[in-house]
DRENTORKOL-3810 file (N, C-alpha, C; in nm, 4 decimals):
REM DRENTORKOL-3810
@n.u->0.9067; n.v->8.2902; n.w->22.7089; ca.u->0.9498; ca.v->8.2140; ca.w->22.6085; c.u->0.8037; c.v->8.1325; c.w->22.5459
@n.u->0.7057; n.v->8.1447; n.w->22.6482; ca.u->0.5717; ca.v->8.0882; ca.w->22.6214; c.u->0.5097; c.v->8.1978; c.w->22.5227
@n.u->0.5157; n.v->8.3364; n.w->22.5511; ca.u->0.4600; ca.v->8.4452; ca.w->22.4729; c.u->0.5207; c.v->8.4288; c.w->22.3203
@n.u->0.6238; n.v->8.3953; n.w->22.3317; ca.u->0.7184; ca.v->8.4018; ca.w->22.2127; c.u->0.6862; c.v->8.2957; c.w->22.1271
@n.u->0.6472; n.v->8.1784; n.w->22.1568; ca.u->0.5938; ca.v->8.0852; ca.w->22.1101; c.u->0.4285; c.v->8.0965; c.w->22.0283
@n.u->0.3720; n.v->8.1701; n.w->22.1488; ca.u->0.2408; ca.v->8.1797; ca.w->22.0746; c.u->0.2032; c.v->8.3085; c.w->21.9857
@n.u->0.3483; n.v->8.3934; n.w->21.9903; ca.u->0.3004; ca.v->8.4793; ca.w->21.9097; c.u->0.3502; c.v->8.4807; c.w->21.7448
@n.u->0.4544; n.v->8.3599; n.w->21.7505; ca.u->0.4602; ca.v->8.2779; ca.w->21.6513; c.u->0.4044; c.v->8.2103; c.w->21.5941
@n.u->0.3404; n.v->8.1299; n.w->21.6539; ca.u->0.2219; ca.v->8.0487; ca.w->21.6280; c.u->0.1021; c.v->8.1059; c.w->21.5614
@n.u->0.0580; n.v->8.2283; n.w->21.6218; ca.u->-0.0549; ca.v->8.3013; ca.w->21.5742; c.u->-0.0179; c.v->8.3857; c.w->21.4214
@n.u->0.1111; n.v->8.4209; n.w->21.4284; ca.u->0.1653; ca.v->8.4780; ca.w->21.2879; c.u->0.1598; c.v->8.3640; c.w->21.1745
@n.u->0.1762; n.v->8.2362; n.w->21.2151; ca.u->0.1673; ca.v->8.1649; ca.w->21.1211; c.u->0.0329; c.v->8.1028; c.w->21.0765
@n.u->-0.0415; n.v->8.1698; n.w->21.1268; ca.u->-0.1959; ca.v->8.1142; ca.w->21.0758; c.u->-0.2029; c.v->8.1744; c.w->20.9845
@n.u->-0.3466; n.v->8.1386; n.w->20.8775; ca.u->-0.3905; ca.v->8.1950; ca.w->20.7482; c.u->-0.3911; c.v->8.3732; c.w->20.7513
@n.u->-0.4499; n.v->8.4247; n.w->20.8387; ca.u->-0.4575; ca.v->8.5558; ca.w->20.8061; c.u->-0.3250; c.v->8.6390; c.w->20.7901
@n.u->-0.2198; n.v->8.5929; n.w->20.8774; ca.u->-0.0837; ca.v->8.6792; ca.w->20.8637; c.u->-0.0154; c.v->8.5756; c.w->20.7810
@n.u->-0.0679; n.v->8.4676; n.w->20.7876; ca.u->0.0244; ca.v->8.3656; ca.w->20.6908; c.u->0.1885; c.v->8.3936; c.w->20.6337
@n.u->0.2615; n.v->8.3992; n.w->20.7877; ca.u->0.3700; ca.v->8.3685; ca.w->20.7834; c.u->0.4111; c.v->8.2271; c.w->20.8107
@n.u->0.3984; n.v->8.1630; n.w->20.7086; ca.u->0.3880; ca.v->8.0210; ca.w->20.7298; c.u->0.5166; c.v->7.9082; c.w->20.7777
@n.u->0.6434; n.v->7.9786; n.w->20.6984; ca.u->0.7655; ca.v->7.9269; ca.w->20.7644; c.u->0.7937; c.v->7.9474; c.w->20.9159
@n.u->0.7137; n.v->8.0384; n.w->20.9957; ca.u->0.6653; ca.v->8.0247; ca.w->21.1427; c.u->0.6452; c.v->7.9080; c.w->21.2042
@n.u->0.5673; n.v->7.8436; n.w->21.1525; ca.u->0.4949; ca.v->7.7187; ca.w->21.1733; c.u->0.5696; c.v->7.6168; c.w->21.2158
@n.u->0.7133; n.v->7.6172; n.w->21.1432; ca.u->0.7997; ca.v->7.4839; ca.w->21.1549; c.u->0.8757; c.v->7.5090; c.w->21.2730
@n.u->0.9134; n.v->7.6286; n.w->21.3517; ca.u->1.0058; ca.v->7.6165; ca.w->21.4593; c.u->0.9127; c.v->7.7328; c.w->21.5642
@n.u->0.7651; n.v->7.7291; n.w->21.5764; ca.u->0.7211; ca.v->7.8335; ca.w->21.6952; c.u->0.7090; c.v->7.7572; c.w->21.8135
@n.u->0.7411; n.v->7.6445; n.w->21.8346; ca.u->0.7149; ca.v->7.5668; ca.w->21.9474; c.u->0.8586; c.v->7.5312; c.w->21.9933
@n.u->0.9592; n.v->7.5816; n.w->21.9261; ca.u->1.0709; ca.v->7.5475; ca.w->21.9857; c.u->1.1345; c.v->7.6050; c.w->22.0861
@n.u->1.1188; n.v->7.7564; n.w->22.0960; ca.u->1.1346; ca.v->7.8099; ca.w->22.2318; c.u->1.0927; c.v->7.7495; c.w->22.3735
@n.u->0.9421; n.v->7.7027; n.w->22.3492; ca.u->0.8976; ca.v->7.6418; ca.w->22.4694; c.u->0.9584; c.v->7.5124; c.w->22.4858
@n.u->1.0121; n.v->7.4222; n.w->22.3742; ca.u->1.0391; ca.v->7.3209; ca.w->22.3860; c.u->1.1801; c.v->7.2878; c.w->22.4571
@n.u->1.2648; n.v->7.4248; n.w->22.4233; ca.u->1.3830; ca.v->7.4294; ca.w->22.4704; c.u->1.4097; c.v->7.5172; c.w->22.6457
@n.u->1.2933; n.v->7.5736; n.w->22.6633; ca.u->1.2711; ca.v->7.6354; ca.w->22.7911; c.u->1.2456; c.v->7.5356; c.w->22.8956
@n.u->1.1761; n.v->7.4328; n.w->22.8658; ca.u->1.0995; ca.v->7.3464; ca.w->22.9411; c.u->1.1599; c.v->7.2128; c.w->22.9629
@n.u->1.2583; n.v->7.2085; n.w->22.8703; ca.u->1.3267; ca.v->7.0556; ca.w->22.8616; c.u->1.3796; c.v->7.0282; c.w->23.0053
@n.u->1.3295; n.v->6.9094; n.w->23.0669; ca.u->1.3835; ca.v->6.8549; ca.w->23.1721; c.u->1.3018; c.v->6.9092; c.w->23.3044
@n.u->1.2231; n.v->7.0154; n.w->23.2870; ca.u->1.1222; ca.v->7.0520; ca.w->23.3624; c.u->1.0118; c.v->6.9533; c.w->23.4797
@n.u->0.9816; n.v->6.8660; n.w->23.3703; ca.u->0.8759; ca.v->6.7549; ca.w->23.4291; c.u->0.7782; c.v->6.7369; c.w->23.3174
@n.u->0.6829; n.v->6.6553; n.w->23.3213; ca.u->0.5633; ca.v->6.6361; ca.w->23.2605; c.u->0.4512; c.v->6.7571; c.w->23.2825
@n.u->0.4330; n.v->6.7580; n.w->23.3861; ca.u->0.3205; ca.v->6.8730; ca.w->23.4360; c.u->0.3787; c.v->7.0101; c.w->23.3773
@n.u->0.4985; n.v->7.1013; n.w->23.4197; ca.u->0.5170; ca.v->7.1981; ca.w->23.3481; c.u->0.5192; c.v->7.1942; c.w->23.1973
@n.u->0.5842; n.v->7.0830; n.w->23.1385; ca.u->0.5942; ca.v->7.0694; ca.w->23.0172; c.u->0.4414; c.v->7.0769; c.w->22.9266
@n.u->0.3610; n.v->7.0088; n.w->22.9776; ca.u->0.2227; ca.v->7.0347; ca.w->22.9616; c.u->0.1498; c.v->7.1513; c.w->22.9679
@n.u->0.1593; n.v->7.2331; n.w->23.0988; ca.u->0.0795; ca.v->7.3352; ca.w->23.1276; c.u->0.1569; c.v->7.4614; c.w->23.0385
@n.u->0.2785; n.v->7.4322; n.w->23.0093; ca.u->0.3439; ca.v->7.5324; ca.w->22.8951; c.u->0.2966; c.v->7.5191; c.w->22.7566
@n.u->0.2840; n.v->7.3933; n.w->22.7183; ca.u->0.2046; ca.v->7.4066; ca.w->22.5960; c.u->0.0742; c.v->7.4310; c.w->22.5849
@n.u->-0.0103; n.v->7.4091; n.w->22.6858; ca.u->-0.1751; ca.v->7.4705; ca.w->22.7239; c.u->-0.1426; c.v->7.5987; c.w->22.7096
@n.u->-0.0759; n.v->7.6843; n.w->22.8022; ca.u->-0.0471; ca.v->7.8202; ca.w->22.7880; c.u->-0.0243; c.v->7.8751; c.w->22.6551
@n.u->0.0353; n.v->7.8222; n.w->22.5794; ca.u->0.0963; ca.v->7.8824; ca.w->22.4280; c.u->-0.0357; c.v->7.9102; c.w->22.3681
@n.u->-0.0998; n.v->7.7997; n.w->22.3883; ca.u->-0.2328; ca.v->7.7830; ca.w->22.2686; c.u->-0.3390; c.v->7.8899; c.w->22.3177
@n.u->-0.3505; n.v->7.9210; n.w->22.4538; ca.u->-0.4450; ca.v->7.9675; ca.w->22.5248; c.u->-0.4128; c.v->8.1278; c.w->22.5218
@n.u->-0.2856; n.v->8.1659; n.w->22.5167; ca.u->-0.2497; ca.v->8.2973; ca.w->22.4706; c.u->-0.2641; c.v->8.3239; c.w->22.3528
@n.u->-0.2249; n.v->8.2435; n.w->22.2553; ca.u->-0.2568; ca.v->8.2322; ca.w->22.1176; c.u->-0.4101; c.v->8.2570; c.w->22.0570
@n.u->-0.4869; n.v->8.2107; n.w->22.1260; ca.u->-0.6062; ca.v->8.2074; ca.w->22.1183; c.u->-0.6658; c.v->8.3497; c.w->22.1380
@n.u->-0.6330; n.v->8.3749; n.w->22.2637; ca.u->-0.6763; ca.v->8.5277; ca.w->22.2883; c.u->-0.5892; c.v->8.6130; c.w->22.1887
@n.u->-0.4843; n.v->8.6094; n.w->22.1541; ca.u->-0.4204; ca.v->8.6951; ca.w->22.0576; c.u->-0.4982; c.v->8.6919; c.w->21.9128
@n.u->-0.5165; n.v->8.5774; n.w->21.8641; ca.u->-0.5970; ca.v->8.5929; ca.w->21.7431; c.u->-0.7083; c.v->8.6379; c.w->21.7377
@n.u->-0.8082; n.v->8.6047; n.w->21.8463; ca.u->-0.9277; ca.v->8.6712; ca.w->21.8618; c.u->-0.9358; c.v->8.8349; c.w->21.9038
@n.u->-0.8032; n.v->8.9008; n.w->21.9895; ca.u->-0.8265; ca.v->8.9983; ca.w->22.0125; c.u->-0.7992; c.v->9.1295; c.w->21.8992
@n.u->-0.7045; n.v->9.0829; n.w->21.7857; ca.u->-0.6946; ca.v->9.1315; ca.w->21.6697; c.u->-0.5813; c.v->9.2262; c.w->21.6767
@n.u->-0.4912; n.v->9.2025; n.w->21.7668; ca.u->-0.3702; ca.v->9.2702; ca.w->21.7830; c.u->-0.2788; c.v->9.2584; c.w->21.6599
@n.u->-0.2636; n.v->9.1280; n.w->21.5766; ca.u->-0.1612; ca.v->9.1100; ca.w->21.4576; c.u->-0.2729; c.v->9.1382; c.w->21.3286
@n.u->-0.3755; n.v->9.0996; n.w->21.3233; ca.u->-0.4481; ca.v->9.1338; ca.w->21.2047; c.u->-0.6075; c.v->9.1555; c.w->21.2590
@n.u->-0.7116; n.v->9.1869; n.w->21.1914; ca.u->-0.8369; ca.v->9.2412; ca.w->21.2209; c.u->-0.9002; c.v->9.1084; c.w->21.2554
@n.u->-0.9560; n.v->9.0986; n.w->21.3615; ca.u->-1.0761; ca.v->8.9803; ca.w->21.3866; c.u->-1.1881; c.v->8.9778; c.w->21.3225
@n.u->-1.1969; n.v->8.8261; n.w->21.3103; ca.u->-1.3100; ca.v->8.8101; ca.w->21.1993; c.u->-1.4206; c.v->8.7540; c.w->21.2882
@n.u->-1.4325; n.v->8.7823; n.w->21.4083; ca.u->-1.5311; ca.v->8.7232; ca.w->21.4841; c.u->-1.6294; c.v->8.8235; c.w->21.5446
@n.u->-1.6329; n.v->8.9420; n.w->21.4859; ca.u->-1.6780; ca.v->9.0637; ca.w->21.5223; c.u->-1.8474; c.v->9.0327; c.w->21.5543
@n.u->-1.8855; n.v->9.0574; n.w->21.6832; ca.u->-1.9914; ca.v->9.0535; ca.w->21.7284; c.u->-2.0300; c.v->8.9117; c.w->21.7065
@n.u->-1.9729; n.v->8.7906; n.w->21.7161; ca.u->-1.9645; ca.v->8.6437; ca.w->21.7410; c.u->-1.9004; c.v->8.6070; c.w->21.8625
@n.u->-1.9411; n.v->8.5111; n.w->21.8843; ca.u->-1.8907; ca.v->8.4442; ca.w->22.0121; c.u->-1.7319; c.v->8.3726; c.w->21.9818
@n.u->-1.6657; n.v->8.3787; n.w->22.0488; ca.u->-1.5020; ca.v->8.3250; ca.w->22.0230; c.u->-1.5125; c.v->8.1947; c.w->22.0593
@n.u->-1.5889; n.v->8.1433; n.w->22.0767; ca.u->-1.6005; ca.v->7.9779; ca.w->22.1624; c.u->-1.5443; c.v->7.8854; c.w->22.0399
@n.u->-1.5581; n.v->7.9028; n.w->21.9151; ca.u->-1.5140; ca.v->7.8164; ca.w->21.8337; c.u->-1.3279; c.v->7.8367; c.w->21.8379
@n.u->-1.3242; n.v->7.9593; n.w->21.8212; ca.u->-1.1753; ca.v->7.9941; ca.w->21.8167; c.u->-1.0829; c.v->7.9263; c.w->21.9425
@n.u->-1.1303; n.v->7.9607; n.w->22.0752; ca.u->-1.0807; ca.v->7.9050; ca.w->22.1730; c.u->-1.0873; c.v->7.7286; c.w->22.1796
@n.u->-1.2275; n.v->7.6767; n.w->22.1400; ca.u->-1.1939; ca.v->7.5386; ca.w->22.1587; c.u->-1.1134; c.v->7.4642; c.w->22.0497
@n.u->-1.0786; n.v->7.5225; n.w->21.9263; ca.u->-0.9945; ca.v->7.4980; ca.w->21.8288; c.u->-0.8738; c.v->7.5043; c.w->21.8616
@n.u->-0.8187; n.v->7.5972; n.w->21.9553; ca.u->-0.6892; ca.v->7.6306; ca.w->21.9916; c.u->-0.6617; c.v->7.5281; c.w->22.1022
@n.u->-0.7681; n.v->7.4990; n.w->22.2077; ca.u->-0.7555; ca.v->7.4207; ca.w->22.3188; c.u->-0.7229; c.v->7.2803; c.w->22.2721
@n.u->-0.8103; n.v->7.2294; n.w->22.1520; ca.u->-0.7796; ca.v->7.0615; ca.w->22.1030; c.u->-0.6432; c.v->7.0790; c.w->22.0610
@n.u->-0.5830; n.v->7.1662; n.w->21.9668; ca.u->-0.4549; ca.v->7.1757; ca.w->21.9045; c.u->-0.3467; c.v->7.1767; c.w->22.0526
@n.u->-0.4181; n.v->7.2604; n.w->22.1576; ca.u->-0.3321; ca.v->7.2893; ca.w->22.2681; c.u->-0.2843; c.v->7.1489; c.w->22.3329
@n.u->-0.3718; n.v->7.0568; n.w->22.3299; ca.u->-0.3484; ca.v->6.9086; ca.w->22.4067; c.u->-0.2047; c.v->6.8266; c.w->22.3546
@n.u->-0.2415; n.v->6.8728; n.w->22.1981; ca.u->-0.1376; ca.v->6.7915; ca.w->22.1372; c.u->0.0015; c.v->6.8432; c.w->22.1752
@n.u->0.0173; n.v->6.9640; n.w->22.1704; ca.u->0.1323; ca.v->7.0617; ca.w->22.2198; c.u->0.1668; c.v->7.0267; c.w->22.3351
@n.u->0.0873; n.v->7.0460; n.w->22.4495; ca.u->0.1003; ca.v->7.0268; ca.w->22.5640; c.u->0.1511; c.v->6.8724; c.w->22.5988
@n.u->0.0982; n.v->6.7538; n.w->22.5234; ca.u->0.1572; ca.v->6.6113; ca.w->22.5530; c.u->0.2737; c.v->6.6187; c.w->22.4895
@n.u->0.3039; n.v->6.6933; n.w->22.3685; ca.u->0.4275; ca.v->6.7177; ca.w->22.2984; c.u->0.5788; c.v->6.7370; c.w->22.4130
@n.u->0.5136; n.v->6.8961; n.w->22.4589; ca.u->0.5875; ca.v->6.9500; ca.w->22.5386; c.u->0.5793; c.v->6.8669; c.w->22.6965
@n.u->0.5078; n.v->6.7835; n.w->22.7175; ca.u->0.5299; ca.v->6.7052; ca.w->22.8277; c.u->0.6569; c.v->6.5974; c.w->22.8094
@n.u->0.6444; n.v->6.5833; n.w->22.7027; ca.u->0.7392; ca.v->6.4978; ca.w->22.6532; c.u->0.9072; c.v->6.5248; c.w->22.6545
@n.u->0.8933; n.v->6.6503; n.w->22.6012; ca.u->1.0148; ca.v->6.7063; ca.w->22.6019; c.u->1.0541; c.v->6.7421; c.w->22.7447
@n.u->0.9626; n.v->6.7551; n.w->22.8233; ca.u->0.9833; ca.v->6.7744; ca.w->22.9926; c.u->1.0416; c.v->6.6994; c.w->23.0554
@n.u->1.0119; n.v->6.5712; n.w->22.9869; ca.u->1.0622; ca.v->6.4527; ca.w->23.0747; c.u->1.2252; c.v->6.4072; c.w->23.0179
@n.u->1.2480; n.v->6.4650; n.w->22.9031; ca.u->1.4043; ca.v->6.4257; ca.w->22.8569; c.u->1.4716; c.v->6.5392; c.w->22.9158
@n.u->1.5658; n.v->6.4873; n.w->22.9841; ca.u->1.6973; ca.v->6.5592; ca.w->23.0579; c.u->1.7856; c.v->6.5815; c.w->22.9372
@n.u->1.8700; n.v->6.4705; n.w->22.8944; ca.u->1.9553; ca.v->6.5092; ca.w->22.7789; c.u->1.9314; c.v->6.4591; c.w->22.6519
@n.u->1.9398; n.v->6.5152; n.w->22.5391; ca.u->1.8979; ca.v->6.4695; ca.w->22.4181; c.u->1.9883; c.v->6.5400; c.w->22.3214
@n.u->1.9648; n.v->6.4948; n.w->22.1975; ca.u->2.0287; ca.v->6.5369; ca.w->22.0880; c.u->1.9852; c.v->6.6474; c.w->22.0794
@n.u->2.0680; n.v->6.7715; n.w->22.0168; ca.u->2.0684; ca.v->6.9010; ca.w->21.9700; c.u->1.9501; c.v->6.9326; c.w->21.8606
@n.u->1.9034; n.v->6.8309; n.w->21.7997; ca.u->1.8203; ca.v->6.8306; ca.w->21.6816; c.u->1.6908; c.v->6.8106; c.w->21.7343
@n.u->1.6566; n.v->6.7545; n.w->21.8653; ca.u->1.5464; ca.v->6.6558; ca.w->21.9135; c.u->1.4136; c.v->6.7919; c.w->21.8908
@n.u->1.4644; n.v->6.8989; n.w->21.9829; ca.u->1.3612; ca.v->7.0068; ca.w->21.9758; c.u->1.3124; c.v->7.0728; c.w->21.8518
@n.u->1.4047; n.v->7.0878; n.w->21.7452; ca.u->1.3383; ca.v->7.1169; ca.w->21.6195; c.u->1.2718; c.v->7.0176; c.w->21.5376
@n.u->1.2794; n.v->6.8932; n.w->21.5521; ca.u->1.2293; ca.v->6.7670; ca.w->21.4941; c.u->1.1003; c.v->6.7834; c.w->21.5535
@n.u->1.0850; n.v->6.7999; n.w->21.7069; ca.u->0.9435; ca.v->6.7872; ca.w->21.7553; c.u->0.8712; c.v->6.8875; c.w->21.7360
@n.u->0.9181; n.v->7.0179; n.w->21.7192; ca.u->0.8612; ca.v->7.1502; ca.w->21.6710; c.u->0.8278; c.v->7.1122; c.w->21.5506
@n.u->0.8796; n.v->7.0886; n.w->21.4467; ca.u->0.8258; ca.v->7.0336; ca.w->21.2995; c.u->0.7311; c.v->6.9583; c.w->21.3019
@n.u->0.7240; n.v->6.8658; n.w->21.3992; ca.u->0.6247; ca.v->6.7375; ca.w->21.3910; c.u->0.4843; c.v->6.7986; c.w->21.4392
@n.u->0.4935; n.v->6.8851; n.w->21.5585; ca.u->0.3575; ca.v->6.8967; ca.w->21.6186; c.u->0.2941; c.v->7.0196; c.w->21.5372
END
């Protein structure tokens, strides 16, 4: 589920520009880590963005624009956004029983 969310997030970014994926790219991890606890939720959210940064830098889905440069800013940007996703996923990790629409709403919010 982490890899699925990471792939959808990277494809939602401008070079690939499949923008509708951005509205529900985090739903797989929200559903998979619901009720698992704050720590697992936070780690899953951070893992999505670290894997996403690696995928965006590697050029698997589109040609890398960082040829010959350090990927530091790419990873820093993904890590900063990963904190928000990690905290949101941690909140979802604490929720045991929730309405069916909540993961979709939190994915659209994140």
